[in-house]
TORDRENDREN-85135 format. One line per 5 residues: number of its first residue (from 1); for each residue x negated, y, z of C-alpha. Coordinates in pm, 1 decimal. Last residue first. Layout:
residues N
NUM = X/Y/Z ~ ...
END
This chain:
residues 251
251 = -10491.4/12725.0/9668.3 ~ -10258.1/12440.6/9588.2 ~ -10323.4/12105.8/9434.0 ~ -10343.8/12025.0/9066.5 ~ -10199.9/11681.1/9042.4
246 = -9966.8/11679.5/9339.8 ~ -9894.3/12045.3/9316.3 ~ -9789.3/12032.6/8948.5 ~ -9564.7/11732.4/9037.1 ~ -9404.6/11925.4/9323.4
241 = -9352.3/12227.0/9092.8 ~ -9151.6/12011.9/8835.2 ~ -9215.6/12124.6/8473.3 ~ -9387.9/11807.7/8373.7 ~ -9119.5/11593.1/8533.3
236 = -8834.0/11756.6/8337.0 ~ -9020.2/11735.3/8015.1 ~ -9098.4/11363.9/8065.6 ~ -8734.9/11278.9/8151.2 ~ -8648.3/11251.4/8519.0
231 = -8794.7/11162.4/8854.9 ~ -8965.5/11354.6/9142.6 ~ -9135.7/11327.3/9479.9 ~ -9104.4/10953.8/9541.6 ~ -9305.3/10877.4/9853.8
226 = -9620.9/10665.5/9910.2 ~ -9863.2/10950.4/9922.3 ~ -9739.7/11083.7/9588.6 ~ -9508.8/10899.9/9349.4 ~ -9351.7/11020.1/9027.4
221 = -9077.7/10830.0/8842.6 ~ -9057.9/10894.2/8469.0 ~ -8802.6/10822.8/8190.8 ~ -8852.0/10786.2/7818.8 ~ -9226.6/10713.2/7853.2
216 = -9463.6/10701.5/7555.0 ~ -9641.7/11040.5/7524.5 ~ -9567.7/11135.9/7888.8 ~ -9758.7/10827.2/7995.2 ~ -10077.1/10901.5/7810.6
211 = -10083.2/11265.5/7909.2 ~ -10014.6/11185.1/8280.1 ~ -10300.0/10931.0/8317.6 ~ -10247.1/10798.7/8671.2 ~ -10065.2/10514.1/8513.7
206 = -9805.4/10251.3/8589.3 ~ -9585.8/10135.9/8290.7 ~ -9249.6/9964.0/8323.9 ~ -9173.1/9799.4/7984.2 ~ -8817.2/9663.1/7921.7
201 = -8834.5/9369.9/7674.4 ~ -8582.6/9411.4/7397.4 ~ -8842.8/9324.9/7129.9 ~ -8837.4/9704.5/7037.2 ~ -8961.5/9781.2/7389.0
196 = -9264.8/9551.7/7325.4 ~ -9339.0/9732.8/7002.7 ~ -9329.7/10068.6/7192.2 ~ -9574.4/9922.4/7443.1 ~ -9803.4/9809.5/7162.3
191 = -9803.2/10162.9/7013.2 ~ -9898.2/10320.1/7340.7 ~ -10176.2/10063.2/7387.7 ~ -10311.3/10150.3/7045.1 ~ -10302.4/10523.3/7129.6
186 = -10511.0/10446.9/7437.9 ~ -10758.5/10251.9/7217.6 ~ -10810.9/10556.1/6995.5 ~ -10832.0/10803.5/7290.6 ~ -11091.7/10607.6/7483.3
181 = -11019.5/10328.6/7732.3 ~ -11106.2/10276.5/8095.4 ~ -10752.9/10234.4/8215.7 ~ -10513.0/10200.2/7923.7 ~ -10290.1/9925.7/8069.3
176 = -10291.1/10091.0/8413.2 ~ -10066.2/9819.2/8551.9 ~ -9799.9/9708.8/8299.5 ~ -9483.3/9559.0/8449.0 ~ -9276.3/9369.5/8178.0
171 = -8905.6/9330.8/8240.7 ~ -8667.4/9091.1/8072.0 ~ -8943.6/8844.7/7998.1 ~ -9031.8/8731.9/7652.2 ~ -9260.4/8448.6/7768.4
166 = -9531.8/8589.1/7527.4 ~ -9520.9/8934.0/7693.9 ~ -9753.8/8855.5/7991.7 ~ -10007.5/8681.3/7766.1 ~ -9984.0/8955.3/7510.3
161 = -10055.4/9222.0/7772.6 ~ -10358.0/9030.8/7902.0 ~ -10482.0/8985.7/7539.5 ~ -10458.8/9364.9/7479.3 ~ -10634.7/9433.1/7811.2
156 = -10917.5/9196.2/7727.4 ~ -10952.0/9360.5/7383.3 ~ -10995.0/9699.1/7551.4 ~ -11266.1/9572.6/7776.4 ~ -11475.3/9389.8/7514.9
151 = -11408.5/9023.7/7448.6 ~ -11676.1/8762.6/7465.1 ~ -11561.6/8599.8/7794.0 ~ -11212.1/8544.7/7642.1 ~ -11372.9/8303.1/7390.1
146 = -11279.2/8375.5/7028.8 ~ -11062.1/8128.1/6862.4 ~ -10746.9/8340.8/6794.1 ~ -10935.4/8665.6/6727.4 ~ -10795.9/8738.2/6380.2
141 = -10442.3/8759.6/6516.4 ~ -10552.4/9044.9/6741.6 ~ -10325.3/9326.0/6638.0 ~ -10136.0/9336.0/6965.9 ~ -9801.5/9235.7/6815.1
136 = -9985.4/8989.1/6581.0 ~ -10110.9/8810.4/6884.6 ~ -9739.6/8784.4/7001.5 ~ -9655.3/8576.9/6698.2 ~ -9952.1/8345.6/6739.0
131 = -9855.5/8279.5/7098.6 ~ -9505.1/8196.6/6991.0 ~ -9630.1/7942.9/6741.1 ~ -9860.7/7795.2/7001.9 ~ -9578.4/7759.9/7249.2
126 = -9356.3/7586.8/6995.5 ~ -9638.2/7360.3/6886.5 ~ -9702.3/7256.5/7246.3 ~ -9327.5/7189.5/7298.0 ~ -9309.0/6976.0/6982.7
121 = -9609.7/6771.0/7108.2 ~ -9928.5/6773.9/6910.2 ~ -10066.4/6431.5/6832.0 ~ -10422.9/6365.5/6927.0 ~ -10323.7/6061.6/7142.3
116 = -9965.9/5936.4/7094.2 ~ -9697.8/6082.1/7322.2 ~ -9625.7/5927.3/7660.3 ~ -9782.2/6175.3/7900.0 ~ -9671.3/6486.2/7714.1
111 = -9319.7/6362.3/7653.3 ~ -9282.3/6290.7/8025.5 ~ -9396.8/6641.8/8111.9 ~ -9155.2/6802.7/7859.3 ~ -8861.4/6592.5/7999.2
106 = -8945.9/6698.0/8351.4 ~ -8922.2/7063.9/8235.9 ~ -9223.2/7283.1/8154.9 ~ -9193.8/7650.2/8251.9 ~ -9558.7/7736.5/8183.6
101 = -9564.1/7992.9/7915.7 ~ -9832.5/8256.9/7980.8 ~ -10102.6/7989.4/7941.4 ~ -10040.7/8016.6/7569.5 ~ -10189.5/8361.5/7580.9
96 = -10510.2/8239.5/7737.6 ~ -10526.2/7953.2/7495.9 ~ -10500.5/8175.3/7193.7 ~ -10779.3/8411.7/7317.7 ~ -11001.7/8107.0/7391.4
91 = -11055.7/7966.0/7737.8 ~ -11366.0/7962.5/7957.0 ~ -11313.4/8337.1/8057.8 ~ -10968.6/8285.6/8202.5 ~ -10834.1/8642.1/8190.5
86 = -10776.8/8912.5/8451.2 ~ -10788.2/9269.0/8310.5 ~ -10859.0/9435.6/8640.8 ~ -10556.7/9663.2/8614.7 ~ -10332.5/9358.6/8626.7
81 = -10050.8/9260.8/8400.6 ~ -9687.0/9177.4/8498.6 ~ -9394.9/8942.8/8440.6 ~ -9036.5/8982.7/8564.2 ~ -8778.7/8746.2/8411.6
76 = -8642.3/8513.8/8688.5 ~ -8936.3/8288.1/8608.8 ~ -9169.6/8554.7/8729.0 ~ -8972.6/8608.7/9052.0 ~ -8982.9/8237.9/9119.1
71 = -9362.0/8228.6/9059.4 ~ -9409.0/8524.5/9284.2 ~ -9225.8/8372.7/9580.1 ~ -8891.2/8531.6/9680.5 ~ -8886.1/8778.5/9969.3
66 = -8685.6/9047.8/9789.9 ~ -8513.0/8901.4/9482.5 ~ -8166.6/9042.2/9557.5 ~ -7914.6/8967.6/9276.2 ~ -7722.8/9233.6/9075.5
61 = -7938.6/9200.6/8759.8 ~ -8261.7/9217.0/8968.3 ~ -8236.1/9384.6/9308.8 ~ -8540.3/9481.6/9524.7 ~ -8445.6/9569.9/9877.7
56 = -8574.6/9783.8/10163.7 ~ -8824.4/9741.0/10448.3 ~ -9171.7/9625.4/10538.0 ~ -9182.5/9421.9/10217.2 ~ -9400.7/9115.3/10166.7
51 = -9681.1/9153.8/9919.0 ~ -9742.4/8939.4/9603.2 ~ -9370.5/8909.7/9548.6 ~ -9355.9/9069.2/9201.4 ~ -9173.7/9387.3/9317.0
46 = -9399.5/9429.3/9621.4 ~ -9726.0/9400.1/9412.2 ~ -9579.4/9639.2/9154.5 ~ -9511.7/9896.7/9428.9 ~ -9851.9/9844.5/9580.9
41 = -9992.7/9921.4/9230.1 ~ -9822.2/10258.3/9228.7 ~ -9871.7/10358.2/9592.6 ~ -10003.2/10713.0/9561.5 ~ -10368.6/10611.2/9621.0
36 = -10486.9/10754.9/9290.5 ~ -10259.2/11026.6/9176.1 ~ -9907.2/10953.0/9065.2 ~ -9722.1/10808.8/8771.5 ~ -9449.0/10549.1/8715.4
31 = -9323.0/10528.3/8360.5 ~ -9012.8/10371.4/8233.5 ~ -8979.6/10272.1/7868.8 ~ -8608.5/10213.9/7815.2 ~ -8480.8/9871.2/7696.2
26 = -8251.5/9813.6/8004.1 ~ -8265.0/10077.9/8279.8 ~ -8500.3/10063.0/8570.0 ~ -8363.8/10223.7/8889.1 ~ -8528.3/10424.9/9170.8
21 = -8565.9/10431.4/9549.2 ~ -8877.8/10468.3/9765.3 ~ -8840.7/10448.3/10142.5 ~ -9200.5/10501.7/10230.7 ~ -9466.2/10308.8/10033.5
16 = -9831.7/10293.9/10141.3 ~ -9731.4/10402.4/10491.6 ~ -10046.1/10358.4/10685.4 ~ -10003.4/10287.3/11055.1 ~ -10044.3/9919.5/11023.2
11 = -10024.6/9852.5/10648.4 ~ -9675.3/9965.7/10567.9 ~ -9462.4/9882.0/10264.2 ~ -9120.4/10054.9/10222.0 ~ -8854.8/10022.9/9952.7
6 = -8542.3/10226.3/10012.3 ~ -8363.6/10049.3/9728.0 ~ -8546.5/9951.6/9403.4 ~ -8308.5/9853.0/9133.9 ~ -8378.0/9643.5/8825.5
1 = -8135.7/9603.7/8534.5
END
């Protein structure tokens, strides 16, 4: 589904990513772990077009998407969340999620301009219905009319995940979705990710929390200092000496 080939990203003399290669398979929860500064978020920024590549290729369903603009990549079927939990504070929960669908055609725009005042367009109703469905997926259907600015941290992350998933992309990149959460909220995030996988959306989860990721991931890629040091099933990764060294260090 998604292939990363020899991906490199350098900032001057700093090699944030150095010839990293791996593949994402359809409908399999793929985890990317590594200590802070290992290149995980830089990887997401390269995949989604926010950063230009120094070298390598990114291939989606057999087509190279390297160098495409972020909105083009998004409409090709790759959506993402951000670690910072970015929402529009002046919009409600429902409105934030509805903003995740923005692929209006010329016909949709014309219908919006020429419809009667105060009458909901068919397109708007469709988007609202999809947003309501995805709210149930994150267990926030009772928070439809709350302002985003009133949400606590975990709720902001849930809404951000829902906004990225409402378009039903092929691949959903989740950047530290459980960051700053306690054990109960972290378990909720894990369950949400499994539900997303069951919708035939392929989740790719970045985290420095090995326990959280090992509980949900079916395949794992490990980065350290911008290089891939290991990949495999959770049990294979956990027993790899290079992974132990990256997390625990050596005497």
